[in-house]
NUROSE-215295 format. One record per atom (N, C-alpha, C, O): x, y, z; residue in three letters. Coordinates in Angstrom, 2 decimals, always signed. Layout:
<rs>
<px=X&py=Y&pz=Z&residuo=ALA>
...
</rs>
This chain:
<rs>
<px=+0.82&py=-1.19&pz=+0.00&residuo=MET>
<px=+0.00&py=+0.00&pz=+0.00&residuo=MET>
<px=+0.87&py=+1.25&pz=+0.00&residuo=MET>
<px=+0.49&py=+2.27&pz=-0.57&residuo=MET>
<px=+2.02&py=+1.15&pz=+0.64&residuo=VAL>
<px=+2.94&py=+2.28&pz=+0.63&residuo=VAL>
<px=+3.43&py=+2.54&pz=-0.78&residuo=VAL>
<px=+3.55&py=+3.69&pz=-1.21&residuo=VAL>
<px=+3.71&py=+1.46&pz=-1.51&residuo=ARG>
<px=+4.22&py=+1.58&pz=-2.88&residuo=ARG>
<px=+3.21&py=+2.29&pz=-3.78&residuo=ARG>
<px=+3.62&py=+3.05&pz=-4.66&residuo=ARG>
<px=+1.93&py=+2.06&pz=-3.58&residuo=ARG>
<px=+0.89&py=+2.66&pz=-4.41&residuo=ARG>
<px=+0.45&py=+4.04&pz=-3.90&residuo=ARG>
<px=-0.40&py=+4.68&pz=-4.53&residuo=ARG>
<px=+1.00&py=+4.50&pz=-2.79&residuo=GLY>
<px=+0.69&py=+5.84&pz=-2.31&residuo=GLY>
<px=-0.56&py=+5.91&pz=-1.44&residuo=GLY>
<px=-1.07&py=+7.00&pz=-1.20&residuo=GLY>
<px=-1.06&py=+4.77&pz=-0.98&residuo=LEU>
<px=-2.26&py=+4.79&pz=-0.14&residuo=LEU>
<px=-1.92&py=+5.01&pz=+1.33&residuo=LEU>
<px=-2.76&py=+5.45&pz=+2.11&residuo=LEU>
<px=-0.70&py=+4.70&pz=+1.70&residuo=ARG>
<px=-0.28&py=+4.85&pz=+3.10&residuo=ARG>
<px=+1.12&py=+5.45&pz=+3.15&residuo=ARG>
<px=+1.88&py=+5.39&pz=+2.19&residuo=ARG>
<px=+1.43&py=+6.02&pz=+4.28&residuo=ASN>
<px=+2.79&py=+6.49&pz=+4.54&residuo=ASN>
<px=+3.58&py=+5.32&pz=+5.11&residuo=ASN>
<px=+3.00&py=+4.37&pz=+5.63&residuo=ASN>
<px=+4.88&py=+5.40&pz=+5.02&residuo=ALA>
<px=+5.73&py=+4.28&pz=+5.44&residuo=ALA>
<px=+5.56&py=+3.93&pz=+6.91&residuo=ALA>
<px=+5.59&py=+2.74&pz=+7.25&residuo=ALA>
<px=+5.40&py=+4.88&pz=+7.79&residuo=GLY>
<px=+5.31&py=+4.59&pz=+9.23&residuo=GLY>
<px=+3.89&py=+4.49&pz=+9.75&residuo=GLY>
<px=+3.70&py=+4.40&pz=+10.97&residuo=GLY>
<px=+2.89&py=+4.50&pz=+8.89&residuo=ASP>
<px=+1.49&py=+4.51&pz=+9.31&residuo=ASP>
<px=+1.08&py=+3.14&pz=+9.83&residuo=ASP>
<px=+1.14&py=+2.15&pz=+9.09&residuo=ASP>
<px=+0.68&py=+3.07&pz=+11.11&residuo=LEU>
<px=+0.27&py=+1.81&pz=+11.72&residuo=LEU>
<px=-1.23&py=+1.78&pz=+12.02&residuo=LEU>
<px=-1.69&py=+0.91&pz=+12.76&residuo=LEU>
<px=-1.99&py=+2.72&pz=+11.47&residuo=SER>
<px=-3.43&py=+2.75&pz=+11.71&residuo=SER>
<px=-4.09&py=+1.53&pz=+11.07&residuo=SER>
<px=-3.53&py=+0.92&pz=+10.16&residuo=SER>
<px=-5.30&py=+1.19&pz=+11.54&residuo=PRO>
<px=-5.97&py=+0.01&pz=+10.97&residuo=PRO>
<px=-6.25&py=+0.19&pz=+9.47&residuo=PRO>
<px=-6.40&py=+1.31&pz=+8.98&residuo=PRO>
<px=-6.32&py=-0.92&pz=+8.79&residuo=VAL>
<px=-6.59&py=-0.91&pz=+7.35&residuo=VAL>
<px=-8.06&py=-0.58&pz=+7.15&residuo=VAL>
<px=-8.93&py=-1.12&pz=+7.84&residuo=VAL>
<px=-8.35&py=+0.30&pz=+6.20&residuo=THR>
<px=-9.73&py=+0.73&pz=+5.95&residuo=THR>
<px=-10.30&py=-0.02&pz=+4.74&residuo=THR>
<px=-9.53&py=-0.56&pz=+3.95&residuo=THR>
<px=-11.61&py=-0.06&pz=+4.58&residuo=PRO>
<px=-12.22&py=-0.77&pz=+3.46&residuo=PRO>
<px=-11.72&py=-0.35&pz=+2.07&residuo=PRO>
<px=-11.55&py=-1.22&pz=+1.22&residuo=PRO>
<px=-11.47&py=+0.95&pz=+1.80&residuo=PRO>
<px=-10.94&py=+1.26&pz=+0.46&residuo=PRO>
<px=-9.60&py=+0.61&pz=+0.18&residuo=PRO>
<px=-9.31&py=+0.21&pz=-0.95&residuo=PRO>
<px=-8.78&py=+0.50&pz=+1.20&residuo=GLU>
<px=-7.49&py=-0.14&pz=+1.01&residuo=GLU>
<px=-7.65&py=-1.64&pz=+0.78&residuo=GLU>
<px=-6.93&py=-2.23&pz=-0.03&residuo=GLU>
<px=-8.57&py=-2.23&pz=+1.48&residuo=ILE>
<px=-8.84&py=-3.66&pz=+1.28&residuo=ILE>
<px=-9.38&py=-3.88&pz=-0.12&residuo=ILE>
<px=-8.98&py=-4.83&pz=-0.80&residuo=ILE>
<px=-10.28&py=-3.02&pz=-0.57&residuo=ARG>
<px=-10.85&py=-3.14&pz=-1.90&residuo=ARG>
<px=-9.75&py=-2.97&pz=-2.97&residuo=ARG>
<px=-9.76&py=-3.66&pz=-3.98&residuo=ARG>
<px=-8.82&py=-2.05&pz=-2.72&residuo=PHE>
<px=-7.70&py=-1.88&pz=-3.66&residuo=PHE>
<px=-6.93&py=-3.18&pz=-3.81&residuo=PHE>
<px=-6.65&py=-3.62&pz=-4.92&residuo=PHE>
<px=-6.58&py=-3.79&pz=-2.68&residuo=TYR>
<px=-5.82&py=-5.03&pz=-2.74&residuo=TYR>
<px=-6.60&py=-6.14&pz=-3.39&residuo=TYR>
<px=-6.03&py=-6.96&pz=-4.11&residuo=TYR>
<px=-7.89&py=-6.20&pz=-3.14&residuo=ALA>
<px=-8.71&py=-7.27&pz=-3.69&residuo=ALA>
<px=-8.95&py=-7.11&pz=-5.19&residuo=ALA>
<px=-8.99&py=-8.10&pz=-5.91&residuo=ALA>
<px=-9.10&py=-5.86&pz=-5.66&residuo=GLU>
<px=-9.49&py=-5.63&pz=-7.05&residuo=GLU>
<px=-8.35&py=-5.18&pz=-7.96&residuo=GLU>
<px=-8.22&py=-5.70&pz=-9.06&residuo=GLU>
<px=-7.55&py=-4.25&pz=-7.52&residuo=TYR>
<px=-6.58&py=-3.62&pz=-8.40&residuo=TYR>
<px=-5.18&py=-4.22&pz=-8.33&residuo=TYR>
<px=-4.48&py=-4.25&pz=-9.33&residuo=TYR>
<px=-4.78&py=-4.69&pz=-7.17&residuo=LYS>
<px=-3.42&py=-5.19&pz=-7.03&residuo=LYS>
<px=-3.11&py=-6.35&pz=-7.97&residuo=LYS>
<px=-2.04&py=-6.35&pz=-8.56&residuo=LYS>
<px=-3.99&py=-7.34&pz=-8.14&residuo=PRO>
<px=-3.67&py=-8.42&pz=-9.09&residuo=PRO>
<px=-3.44&py=-7.90&pz=-10.51&residuo=PRO>
<px=-2.54&py=-8.37&pz=-11.20&residuo=PRO>
<px=-4.25&py=-6.93&pz=-10.93&residuo=ARG>
<px=-4.04&py=-6.36&pz=-12.27&residuo=ARG>
<px=-2.74&py=-5.60&pz=-12.35&residuo=ARG>
<px=-2.02&py=-5.69&pz=-13.34&residuo=ARG>
<px=-2.43&py=-4.84&pz=-11.30&residuo=ASP>
<px=-1.17&py=-4.09&pz=-11.29&residuo=ASP>
<px=+0.03&py=-5.04&pz=-11.31&residuo=ASP>
<px=+1.01&py=-4.79&pz=-12.00&residuo=ASP>
<px=-0.07&py=-6.12&pz=-10.54&residuo=ASP>
<px=+1.02&py=-7.09&pz=-10.52&residuo=ASP>
<px=+1.19&py=-7.76&pz=-11.88&residuo=ASP>
<px=+2.31&py=-7.98&pz=-12.34&residuo=ASP>
<px=+0.06&py=-8.09&pz=-12.52&residuo=ALA>
<px=+0.13&py=-8.70&pz=-13.85&residuo=ALA>
<px=+0.75&py=-7.73&pz=-14.85&residuo=ALA>
<px=+1.55&py=-8.13&pz=-15.69&residuo=ALA>
<px=+0.38&py=-6.46&pz=-14.77&residuo=ARG>
<px=+0.95&py=-5.45&pz=-15.66&residuo=ARG>
<px=+2.44&py=-5.31&pz=-15.42&residuo=ARG>
<px=+3.22&py=-5.19&pz=-16.36&residuo=ARG>
<px=+2.85&py=-5.32&pz=-14.17&residuo=ASP>
<px=+4.28&py=-5.24&pz=-13.85&residuo=ASP>
<px=+5.04&py=-6.45&pz=-14.42&residuo=ASP>
<px=+6.15&py=-6.30&pz=-14.93&residuo=ASP>
<px=+4.43&py=-7.63&pz=-14.32&residuo=ALA>
<px=+5.07&py=-8.83&pz=-14.86&residuo=ALA>
<px=+5.18&py=-8.75&pz=-16.38&residuo=ALA>
<px=+6.20&py=-9.14&pz=-16.95&residuo=ALA>
<px=+4.13&py=-8.25&pz=-17.04&residuo=GLN>
<px=+4.18&py=-8.09&pz=-18.49&residuo=GLN>
<px=+5.26&py=-7.11&pz=-18.90&residuo=GLN>
<px=+5.98&py=-7.33&pz=-19.88&residuo=GLN>
<px=+5.38&py=-6.03&pz=-18.17&residuo=GLU>
<px=+6.40&py=-5.02&pz=-18.48&residuo=GLU>
<px=+7.81&py=-5.60&pz=-18.31&residuo=GLU>
<px=+8.70&py=-5.34&pz=-19.12&residuo=GLU>
<px=+8.00&py=-6.39&pz=-17.26&residuo=ALA>
<px=+9.31&py=-7.02&pz=-17.04&residuo=ALA>
<px=+9.62&py=-8.00&pz=-18.17&residuo=ALA>
<px=+10.76&py=-8.07&pz=-18.63&residuo=ALA>
<px=+8.61&py=-8.76&pz=-18.63&residuo=GLU>
<px=+8.81&py=-9.69&pz=-19.74&residuo=GLU>
<px=+9.13&py=-8.94&pz=-21.02&residuo=GLU>
<px=+10.01&py=-9.34&pz=-21.78&residuo=GLU>
<px=+8.43&py=-7.84&pz=-21.26&residuo=ARG>
<px=+8.68&py=-7.03&pz=-22.45&residuo=ARG>
<px=+10.10&py=-6.47&pz=-22.43&residuo=ARG>
<px=+10.77&py=-6.46&pz=-23.47&residuo=ARG>
<px=+10.58&py=-6.01&pz=-21.30&residuo=LYS>
<px=+11.95&py=-5.50&pz=-21.19&residuo=LYS>
<px=+12.96&py=-6.60&pz=-21.46&residuo=LYS>
<px=+13.98&py=-6.37&pz=-22.11&residuo=LYS>
<px=+12.68&py=-7.83&pz=-20.95&residuo=ARG>
<px=+13.58&py=-8.94&pz=-21.18&residuo=ARG>
<px=+13.63&py=-9.30&pz=-22.67&residuo=ARG>
<px=+14.69&py=-9.60&pz=-23.21&residuo=ARG>
<px=+12.47&py=-9.26&pz=-23.33&residuo=GLN>
<px=+12.43&py=-9.56&pz=-24.76&residuo=GLN>
<px=+13.22&py=-8.52&pz=-25.55&residuo=GLN>
<px=+13.94&py=-8.88&pz=-26.48&residuo=GLN>
<px=+13.08&py=-7.25&pz=-25.20&residuo=TRP>
<px=+13.83&py=-6.20&pz=-25.89&residuo=TRP>
<px=+15.33&py=-6.39&pz=-25.70&residuo=TRP>
<px=+16.11&py=-6.19&pz=-26.63&residuo=TRP>
<px=+15.73&py=-6.77&pz=-24.48&residuo=ALA>
<px=+17.16&py=-7.00&pz=-24.23&residuo=ALA>
<px=+17.66&py=-8.18&pz=-25.07&residuo=ALA>
<px=+18.76&py=-8.12&pz=-25.61&residuo=ALA>
<px=+16.85&py=-9.24&pz=-25.18&residuo=ASP>
<px=+17.24&py=-10.38&pz=-26.02&residuo=ASP>
<px=+17.37&py=-9.96&pz=-27.48&residuo=ASP>
<px=+18.31&py=-10.36&pz=-28.16&residuo=ASP>
<px=+16.43&py=-9.15&pz=-27.96&residuo=MET>
<px=+16.49&py=-8.69&pz=-29.35&residuo=MET>
<px=+17.73&py=-7.84&pz=-29.60&residuo=MET>
<px=+18.37&py=-7.96&pz=-30.65&residuo=MET>
<px=+18.07&py=-7.00&pz=-28.63&residuo=ARG>
<px=+19.28&py=-6.17&pz=-28.79&residuo=ARG>
<px=+20.52&py=-7.05&pz=-28.87&residuo=ARG>
<px=+21.41&py=-6.80&pz=-29.69&residuo=ARG>
<px=+20.59&py=-8.08&pz=-28.03&residuo=GLU>
<px=+21.74&py=-8.98&pz=-28.05&residuo=GLU>
<px=+21.83&py=-9.73&pz=-29.38&residuo=GLU>
<px=+22.92&py=-9.86&pz=-29.95&residuo=GLU>
<px=+20.68&py=-10.24&pz=-29.88&residuo=ARG>
<px=+20.69&py=-10.93&pz=-31.17&residuo=ARG>
<px=+21.09&py=-10.00&pz=-32.30&residuo=ARG>
<px=+21.80&py=-10.40&pz=-33.22&residuo=ARG>
<px=+20.65&py=-8.75&pz=-32.22&residuo=SER>
<px=+20.99&py=-7.77&pz=-33.25&residuo=SER>
<px=+22.50&py=-7.49&pz=-33.24&residuo=SER>
<px=+23.13&py=-7.43&pz=-34.29&residuo=SER>
<px=+23.05&py=-7.33&pz=-32.06&residuo=LYS>
<px=+24.50&py=-7.10&pz=-31.95&residuo=LYS>
<px=+25.28&py=-8.28&pz=-32.51&residuo=LYS>
<px=+26.29&py=-8.10&pz=-33.20&residuo=LYS>
<px=+24.83&py=-9.49&pz=-32.21&residuo=ALA>
<px=+25.52&py=-10.69&pz=-32.70&residuo=ALA>
<px=+25.43&py=-10.76&pz=-34.23&residuo=ALA>
<px=+26.41&py=-11.12&pz=-34.89&residuo=ALA>
<px=+24.27&py=-10.44&pz=-34.79&residuo=ALA>
<px=+24.10&py=-10.48&pz=-36.24&residuo=ALA>
<px=+24.98&py=-9.43&pz=-36.91&residuo=ALA>
<px=+25.57&py=-9.69&pz=-37.96&residuo=ALA>
<px=+25.06&py=-8.25&pz=-36.32&residuo=GLN>
<px=+25.91&py=-7.20&pz=-36.89&residuo=GLN>
<px=+27.37&py=-7.61&pz=-36.85&residuo=GLN>
<px=+28.11&py=-7.37&pz=-37.81&residuo=GLN>
<px=+27.80&py=-8.21&pz=-35.76&residuo=ALA>
<px=+29.19&py=-8.66&pz=-35.66&residuo=ALA>
<px=+29.48&py=-9.75&pz=-36.69&residuo=ALA>
<px=+30.55&py=-9.75&pz=-37.30&residuo=ALA>
<px=+28.53&py=-10.66&pz=-36.89&residuo=ALA>
<px=+28.71&py=-11.72&pz=-37.89&residuo=ALA>
<px=+28.80&py=-11.12&pz=-39.29&residuo=ALA>
<px=+29.59&py=-11.59&pz=-40.11&residuo=ALA>
<px=+27.99&py=-10.11&pz=-39.58&residuo=ALA>
<px=+28.02&py=-9.47&pz=-40.89&residuo=ALA>
<px=+29.37&py=-8.79&pz=-41.13&residuo=ALA>
<px=+29.90&py=-8.84&pz=-42.24&residuo=ALA>
<px=+29.91&py=-8.15&pz=-40.11&residuo=VAL>
<px=+31.21&py=-7.49&pz=-40.25&residuo=VAL>
<px=+32.31&py=-8.53&pz=-40.50&residuo=VAL>
<px=+33.19&py=-8.32&pz=-41.33&residuo=VAL>
<px=+32.25&py=-9.67&pz=-39.77&residuo=ARG>
<px=+33.24&py=-10.73&pz=-39.99&residuo=ARG>
<px=+33.15&py=-11.28&pz=-41.41&residuo=ARG>
<px=+34.17&py=-11.53&pz=-42.05&residuo=ARG>
<px=+31.91&py=-11.46&pz=-41.91&residuo=MET>
<px=+31.73&py=-11.99&pz=-43.25&residuo=MET>
<px=+32.23&py=-11.01&pz=-44.31&residuo=MET>
<px=+32.82&py=-11.42&pz=-45.31&residuo=MET>
<px=+32.01&py=-9.72&pz=-44.10&residuo=GLN>
<px=+32.52&py=-8.71&pz=-45.03&residuo=GLN>
<px=+34.04&py=-8.79&pz=-45.11&residuo=GLN>
<px=+34.63&py=-8.70&pz=-46.20&residuo=GLN>
<px=+34.67&py=-8.96&pz=-43.97&residuo=GLU>
<px=+36.13&py=-9.06&pz=-43.94&residuo=GLU>
<px=+36.59&py=-10.30&pz=-44.70&residuo=GLU>
<px=+37.56&py=-10.23&pz=-45.46&residuo=GLU>
<px=+35.91&py=-11.43&pz=-44.51&residuo=HIS>
<px=+36.27&py=-12.65&pz=-45.24&residuo=HIS>
<px=+36.06&py=-12.46&pz=-46.74&residuo=HIS>
<px=+36.87&py=-12.94&pz=-47.54&residuo=HIS>
<px=+35.00&py=-11.79&pz=-47.13&residuo=MET>
<px=+34.75&py=-11.56&pz=-48.56&residuo=MET>
<px=+35.85&py=-10.70&pz=-49.17&residuo=MET>
<px=+36.31&py=-10.95&pz=-50.29&residuo=MET>
<px=+36.26&py=-9.68&pz=-48.43&residuo=ARG>
<px=+37.35&py=-8.81&pz=-48.92&residuo=ARG>
<px=+38.63&py=-9.62&pz=-49.09&residuo=ARG>
<px=+39.33&py=-9.51&pz=-50.10&residuo=ARG>
<px=+38.94&py=-10.44&pz=-48.08&residuo=LYS>
<px=+40.15&py=-11.26&pz=-48.15&residuo=LYS>
<px=+40.06&py=-12.31&pz=-49.26&residuo=LYS>
<px=+41.06&py=-12.61&pz=-49.90&residuo=LYS>
<px=+38.86&py=-12.86&pz=-49.49&residuo=ALA>
<px=+38.69&py=-13.85&pz=-50.54&residuo=ALA>
<px=+38.91&py=-13.21&pz=-51.91&residuo=ALA>
<px=+39.52&py=-13.82&pz=-52.79&residuo=ALA>
<px=+38.44&py=-11.99&pz=-52.10&residuo=ARG>
<px=+38.68&py=-11.28&pz=-53.36&residuo=ARG>
<px=+40.18&py=-11.05&pz=-53.57&residuo=ARG>
<px=+40.71&py=-11.27&pz=-54.66&residuo=ARG>
<px=+40.86&py=-10.61&pz=-52.51&residuo=GLU>
<px=+42.30&py=-10.40&pz=-52.60&residuo=GLU>
<px=+43.02&py=-11.71&pz=-52.89&residuo=GLU>
<px=+43.93&py=-11.75&pz=-53.72&residuo=GLU>
<px=+42.62&py=-12.78&pz=-52.22&residuo=TRP>
<px=+43.24&py=-14.09&pz=-52.44&residuo=TRP>
<px=+43.02&py=-14.53&pz=-53.89&residuo=TRP>
<px=+43.94&py=-15.03&pz=-54.54&residuo=TRP>
<px=+41.81&py=-14.34&pz=-54.39&residuo=GLY>
<px=+41.50&py=-14.74&pz=-55.76&residuo=GLY>
<px=+42.34&py=-13.99&pz=-56.77&residuo=GLY>
<px=+42.86&py=-14.59&pz=-57.71&residuo=GLY>
<px=+42.50&py=-12.68&pz=-56.61&residuo=ARG>
<px=+43.32&py=-11.87&pz=-57.53&residuo=ARG>
<px=+44.79&py=-12.29&pz=-57.45&residuo=ARG>
<px=+45.48&py=-12.37&pz=-58.46&residuo=ARG>
<px=+45.24&py=-12.56&pz=-56.22&residuo=ALA>
<px=+46.64&py=-12.94&pz=-56.04&residuo=ALA>
<px=+46.93&py=-14.31&pz=-56.66&residuo=ALA>
<px=+48.08&py=-14.61&pz=-56.99&residuo=ALA>
<px=+45.91&py=-15.13&pz=-56.80&residuo=ASN>
<px=+46.09&py=-16.47&pz=-57.35&residuo=ASN>
<px=+45.59&py=-16.58&pz=-58.79&residuo=ASN>
<px=+45.33&py=-17.68&pz=-59.28&residuo=ASN>
<px=+45.46&py=-15.45&pz=-59.47&residuo=GLY>
<px=+45.18&py=-15.46&pz=-60.90&residuo=GLY>
<px=+43.73&py=-15.60&pz=-61.31&residuo=GLY>
<px=+43.46&py=-15.84&pz=-62.48&residuo=GLY>
<px=+42.81&py=-15.45&pz=-60.41&residuo=HIS>
<px=+41.38&py=-15.53&pz=-60.75&residuo=HIS>
<px=+40.85&py=-14.14&pz=-61.03&residuo=HIS>
<px=+41.33&py=-13.16&pz=-60.47&residuo=HIS>
<px=+39.83&py=-14.05&pz=-61.90&residuo=PHE>
<px=+39.15&py=-12.78&pz=-62.10&residuo=PHE>
<px=+38.05&py=-12.68&pz=-61.06&residuo=PHE>
<px=+37.14&py=-13.51&pz=-61.01&residuo=PHE>
<px=+38.14&py=-11.66&pz=-60.23&residuo=VAL>
<px=+37.13&py=-11.43&pz=-59.19&residuo=VAL>
<px=+36.76&py=-9.96&pz=-59.25&residuo=VAL>
<px=+37.62&py=-9.09&pz=-59.16&residuo=VAL>
<px=+35.48&py=-9.68&pz=-59.39&residuo=GLY>
<px=+35.01&py=-8.29&pz=-59.44&residuo=GLY>
<px=+35.12&py=-7.62&pz=-58.08&residuo=GLY>
<px=+35.35&py=-8.28&pz=-57.06&residuo=GLY>
<px=+34.96&py=-6.32&pz=-58.09&residuo=THR>
<px=+35.03&py=-5.58&pz=-56.83&residuo=THR>
<px=+33.72&py=-5.65&pz=-56.06&residuo=THR>
<px=+33.69&py=-5.41&pz=-54.85&residuo=THR>
<px=+32.64&py=-6.00&pz=-56.77&residuo=ARG>
<px=+31.33&py=-6.14&pz=-56.11&residuo=ARG>
<px=+30.65&py=-7.38&pz=-56.66&residuo=ARG>
<px=+31.11&py=-7.97&pz=-57.64&residuo=ARG>
<px=+29.58&py=-7.77&pz=-56.02&residuo=GLY>
<px=+28.81&py=-8.90&pz=-56.51&residuo=GLY>
<px=+29.27&py=-10.23&pz=-55.94&residuo=GLY>
<px=+30.04&py=-10.29&pz=-54.98&residuo=GLY>
<px=+28.78&py=-11.28&pz=-56.57&residuo=ARG>
<px=+29.04&py=-12.63&pz=-56.10&residuo=ARG>
<px=+30.48&py=-13.04&pz=-56.36&residuo=ARG>
<px=+31.05&py=-12.76&pz=-57.42&residuo=ARG>
<px=+31.05&py=-13.70&pz=-55.38&residuo=ILE>
<px=+32.40&py=-14.25&pz=-55.54&residuo=ILE>
<px=+32.25&py=-15.62&pz=-56.18&residuo=ILE>
<px=+31.46&py=-16.43&pz=-55.71&residuo=ILE>
<px=+33.00&py=-15.91&pz=-57.25&residuo=PRO>
<px=+32.88&py=-17.22&pz=-57.90&residuo=PRO>
<px=+33.13&py=-18.37&pz=-56.91&residuo=PRO>
<px=+33.94&py=-18.25&pz=-55.99&residuo=PRO>
<px=+32.42&py=-19.46&pz=-57.12&residuo=ALA>
<px=+32.48&py=-20.60&pz=-56.20&residuo=ALA>
<px=+33.89&py=-21.17&pz=-56.08&residuo=ALA>
<px=+34.32&py=-21.54&pz=-54.99&residuo=ALA>
<px=+34.61&py=-21.24&pz=-57.20&residuo=ARG>
<px=+35.96&py=-21.82&pz=-57.14&residuo=ARG>
<px=+36.90&py=-20.92&pz=-56.32&residuo=ARG>
<px=+37.79&py=-21.41&pz=-55.64&residuo=ARG>
<px=+36.69&py=-19.60&pz=-56.39&residuo=VAL>
<px=+37.51&py=-18.67&pz=-55.60&residuo=VAL>
<px=+37.16&py=-18.82&pz=-54.12&residuo=VAL>
<px=+38.04&py=-18.88&pz=-53.26&residuo=VAL>
<px=+35.86&py=-18.87&pz=-53.83&residuo=TRP>
<px=+35.42&py=-19.00&pz=-52.44&residuo=TRP>
<px=+35.92&py=-20.32&pz=-51.84&residuo=TRP>
<px=+36.40&py=-20.34&pz=-50.71&residuo=TRP>
<px=+35.80&py=-21.41&pz=-52.60&residuo=ALA>
<px=+36.26&py=-22.72&pz=-52.12&residuo=ALA>
<px=+37.78&py=-22.70&pz=-51.91&residuo=ALA>
<px=+38.28&py=-23.23&pz=-50.92&residuo=ALA>
<px=+38.51&py=-22.10&pz=-52.85&residuo=GLY>
<px=+39.96&py=-22.02&pz=-52.71&residuo=GLY>
<px=+40.37&py=-21.19&pz=-51.51&residuo=GLY>
<px=+41.32&py=-21.54&pz=-50.80&residuo=GLY>
<px=+39.68&py=-20.10&pz=-51.28&residuo=TYR>
<px=+39.98&py=-19.24&pz=-50.12&residuo=TYR>
<px=+39.73&py=-20.01&pz=-48.82&residuo=TYR>
<px=+40.55&py=-19.96&pz=-47.90&residuo=TYR>
<px=+38.62&py=-20.72&pz=-48.75&residuo=GLN>
<px=+38.32&py=-21.48&pz=-47.54&residuo=GLN>
<px=+39.37&py=-22.57&pz=-47.30&residuo=GLN>
<px=+39.77&py=-22.83&pz=-46.17&residuo=GLN>
<px=+39.79&py=-23.18&pz=-48.37&residuo=GLU>
<px=+40.83&py=-24.21&pz=-48.24&residuo=GLU>
<px=+42.15&py=-23.59&pz=-47.80&residuo=GLU>
<px=+42.90&py=-24.17&pz=-47.01&residuo=GLU>
<px=+42.43&py=-22.40&pz=-48.31&residuo=ALA>
<px=+43.69&py=-21.73&pz=-47.97&residuo=ALA>
<px=+43.74&py=-21.33&pz=-46.49&residuo=ALA>
<px=+44.78&py=-21.42&pz=-45.85&residuo=ALA>
<px=+42.61&py=-20.89&pz=-45.95&residuo=ILE>
<px=+42.61&py=-20.48&pz=-44.54&residuo=ILE>
<px=+42.31&py=-21.65&pz=-43.62&residuo=ILE>
<px=+42.46&py=-21.55&pz=-42.40&residuo=ILE>
<px=+41.87&py=-22.78&pz=-44.21&residuo=GLY>
<px=+41.59&py=-23.96&pz=-43.40&residuo=GLY>
<px=+40.35&py=-23.84&pz=-42.56&residuo=GLY>
<px=+40.27&py=-24.41&pz=-41.48&residuo=GLY>
<px=+39.39&py=-23.11&pz=-43.05&residuo=GLU>
<px=+38.15&py=-22.88&pz=-42.29&residuo=GLU>
<px=+36.96&py=-22.96&pz=-43.24&residuo=GLU>
<px=+37.03&py=-22.46&pz=-44.36&residuo=GLU>
<px=+35.90&py=-23.56&pz=-42.79&residuo=ARG>
<px=+34.68&py=-23.64&pz=-43.61&residuo=ARG>
<px=+33.73&py=-22.53&pz=-43.18&residuo=ARG>
<px=+33.29&py=-22.49&pz=-42.03&residuo=ARG>
<px=+33.41&py=-21.63&pz=-44.10&residuo=LEU>
<px=+32.55&py=-20.49&pz=-43.77&residuo=LEU>
<px=+31.16&py=-20.66&pz=-44.30&residuo=LEU>
<px=+30.32&py=-19.78&pz=-44.11&residuo=LEU>
</rs>
């Protein structure tokens, strides 16, 4: 009741019917709303974490694509500056670094 502003922190007077009615009728709804808000905040935090992970993965992949283009040019393949990297260049790059991407 103190949290909702119906009583002062040190008030020891008997509980009155409006306060009892508040607890009986409104408190369950308020508690449910608080639980929903906490769940919504947790979901937003999860989405932010997934977004950060996806952005980091995209940056890593961009770096690999840049290196694959350089590797392809250094090994005599024609590789454009943009667009799809040819499969033989991509496979050769993966074999050269010893990692499957």
